[in-house]
C-alpha positions in Angstrom: -12.9 11.6 -21.2 -15.5 13.0 -18.8 -15.9 9.6 -17.2 -12.3 9.7 -15.8 -13.1 13.0 -14.1 -16.3 11.4 -12.7 -14.4 8.4 -11.3 -11.7 10.7 -9.9 -14.2 12.9 -8.2 -16.1 9.9 -6.8 -12.9 8.5 -5.1 -11.7 11.9 -3.9 -15.1 12.6 -2.3 -15.4 9.1 -1.0 -18.6 8.1 -2.8 -18.3 4.5 -1.8 -22.0 3.7 -2.4 -21.9 4.9 -6.0 -18.5 3.7 -7.2 -19.5 0.1 -8.0 -22.4 1.2 -10.2 -20.2 3.7 -12.0 -17.4 1.3 -12.7 -19.8 -1.5 -13.7 -21.3 0.8 -16.3 -17.9 1.8 -17.6 -16.9 -1.9 -17.9 -20.1 -2.5 -19.9 -19.3 0.5 -22.1 -16.0 -1.1 -23.0 -13.7 1.7 -21.8 -10.0 1.2 -21.5 -9.6 -0.4 -18.1 -5.9 0.3 -17.8 -6.6 4.0 -18.5 -9.4 3.9 -16.0 -7.0 2.7 -13.3 -4.1 4.9 -14.2 -5.8 8.2 -15.0 -8.9 7.7 -12.9 -8.1 5.7 -9.7 -4.4 6.2 -9.3 -4.7 9.9 -10.2 -7.5 10.3 -7.6 -5.4 8.7 -4.8 -2.5 11.0 -5.7 -4.9 13.9 -5.0 -6.1 12.3 -1.8 -2.5 11.8 -0.7 -1.7 15.4 -1.4 -4.8 16.7 0.5 -3.8 14.5 3.5 -0.2 15.8 3.4 -1.5 19.4 3.3 -3.9 18.7 6.3 -6.9 19.4 4.1 -8.3 16.0 5.0 -7.6 13.5 7.8 -7.4 9.8 8.3 -11.2 9.1 8.2 -11.6 10.8 4.9 -8.5 9.2 3.5 -9.8 5.8 4.6 -13.2 6.4 2.9 -11.4 7.4 -0.3 -9.2 4.3 -0.2 -12.2 2.0 0.4 -14.0 3.7 -2.5 -11.0 3.1 -4.8 -10.7 -0.5 -3.6 -14.4 -1.2 -4.4 -13.8 0.0 -8.0 -10.5 -1.8 -8.3 -12.1 -5.1 -7.1 -14.5 -5.0 -10.1 -11.7 -4.3 -12.6 -9.0 -6.7 -11.3 -10.6 -10.0 -12.4 -11.0 -8.6 -15.9 -7.3 -7.9 -16.1 -6.1 -11.3 -15.0 -5.5 -12.5 -18.5 -3.5 -9.4 -19.4 0.0 -8.6 -18.3 -0.7 -5.6 -16.1 2.4 -3.6 -15.3 2.8 -2.6 -11.7 5.2 -0.2 -10.1 6.6 -3.0 -8.1 5.7 -5.7 -5.6 5.5 -4.9 -1.9 5.1 -7.5 0.9 3.5 -6.1 4.0 3.0 -7.5 7.5 2.7 -6.6 11.1 5.6 -8.1 13.0 5.6 -10.9 15.6 3.9 -10.0 18.9 1.5 -7.5 17.3 -2.0 -8.0 15.9 -2.8 -4.4 14.9 -3.6 -4.0 11.3 -5.9 -1.0 10.7 -2.9 1.3 9.8 -1.3 -1.4 7.7 -4.5 -2.0 5.8 -4.9 1.7 5.0 -1.3 1.8 3.8 -2.0 -1.3 1.7 -5.0 0.4 0.0 -3.1 3.6 -0.6 -0.1 1.7 -2.1 -2.4 -0.4 -4.3 -4.1 2.8 -5.4 -0.7 4.1 -6.4 -0.2 1.1 -8.7 1.9 -1.3 -6.6 1.1 -5.0 -6.3 0.5 -5.7 -2.6 0.9 -9.0 -0.9 -0.3 -8.7 2.7 1.0 -11.5 4.9 -1.2 -10.4 7.9 -0.3 -9.9 11.5 1.9 -11.5 14.2 4.3 -12.8 11.6 7.5 -14.5 12.9 10.8 -13.8 11.3 11.0 -17.4 9.9 7.6 -17.2 8.3 8.4 -13.8 6.8 11.8 -15.0 5.4 10.1 -18.0 3.8 7.7 -15.7 2.0 10.3 -13.1 1.0 12.5 -15.8 -0.6 9.5 -17.2 -2.5 7.9 -13.9 -3.6 11.1 -11.8 -4.0 9.4 -8.5 -3.6 11.0 -5.1 -4.4 9.9 -3.7 -1.0 9.2 -5.1 2.4 6.9 -3.1 4.6 6.9 -3.8 8.4 4.3 -2.4 10.8 4.2 -2.3 14.6 1.9 -0.5 17.0 3.4 -1.9 20.2 6.8 -0.8 21.5 7.3 -4.4 22.7 7.2 -5.6 19.1 9.5 -3.0 17.5 12.7 -5.0 18.1 11.3 -7.6 15.7 11.8 -5.1 12.9 15.5 -5.0 13.7 15.6 -8.8 13.8 14.0 -9.0 10.4 16.6 -6.7 8.9 19.4 -8.6 10.5 18.0 -11.9 9.2 17.8 -10.5 5.7 21.5 -9.5 6.0 22.5 -13.0 7.1 20.5 -14.5 4.3 22.3 -12.3 1.7 19.0 -10.7 0.7 19.3 -7.2 2.1 20.8 -5.6 -1.0 17.9 -6.9 -3.2 15.1 -5.5 -1.1 14.1 -2.1 0.3 12.7 -2.2 3.8 10.3 0.5 5.0 8.8 0.6 8.5 5.9 2.4 10.2 3.4 2.4 13.0 2.5 4.7 15.9 5.6 4.2 18.1 8.0 4.1 15.1 9.9 7.2 14.0 12.7 8.1 11.6 15.4 7.9 14.3 14.4 4.3 15.1 14.2 3.4 11.4 17.7 4.7 10.9 19.0 2.9 14.0 17.8 -0.5 12.8 19.1 0.0 9.3 15.7 0.4 7.5 15.7 2.1 4.1 12.9 4.5 5.1 10.1 5.4 7.5 6.5 6.3 6.6 4.7 8.4 9.2 1.4 7.8 7.5 -0.1 6.1 4.5 0.5 9.1 2.2 4.1 9.3 3.2 4.5 5.5 2.7 3.4 5.9 -0.9 5.9 8.7 -1.5 8.6 6.6 0.0 7.8 3.5 -2.0 7.9 5.5 -5.2 11.4 6.6 -4.4 12.5 2.9 -4.1 11.4 1.6 -7.5 
């Protein structure tokens, strides 16, 4: 299974210009696509997450690896549509009302997708009402809330309170993140967890499902 190692190495080393050609060739060769995702791509992002946690790489390198993985995944996904692909769980992500920052959220999305989760990104500046409508419809396992502005952080508390009132709080895990957010704040608003960065968010999500 030399090709799995090649794909892993390409993602870990951020070879984003080469990944599409490599994956396209493997698709033509008829390799097991699920194995390619699980043992090639997800395994690679696990290594990237570990390297980041150990300060061997930093955000720019992690972002390049995530983009590389995404490019490969985008080629495979349409081919899996007909099959029932098992995911670790569904995560709804958004940046809360009053905040339009999404670079951090987008990186977390890519890392989570690389870890085998189904990600539904609702975008930025999302009101509590809009979010609740989507949560009721999608019924995700996890809700990820992001904020980069201290002024928008209270919206996270509002979302959790609204989930409580709607009787949905027990069915959904809420994780929060963003530059001004910390564990103390997450605990204070009743979130289930806090991810300091994308690698931590993946570890946290894995403990939820």
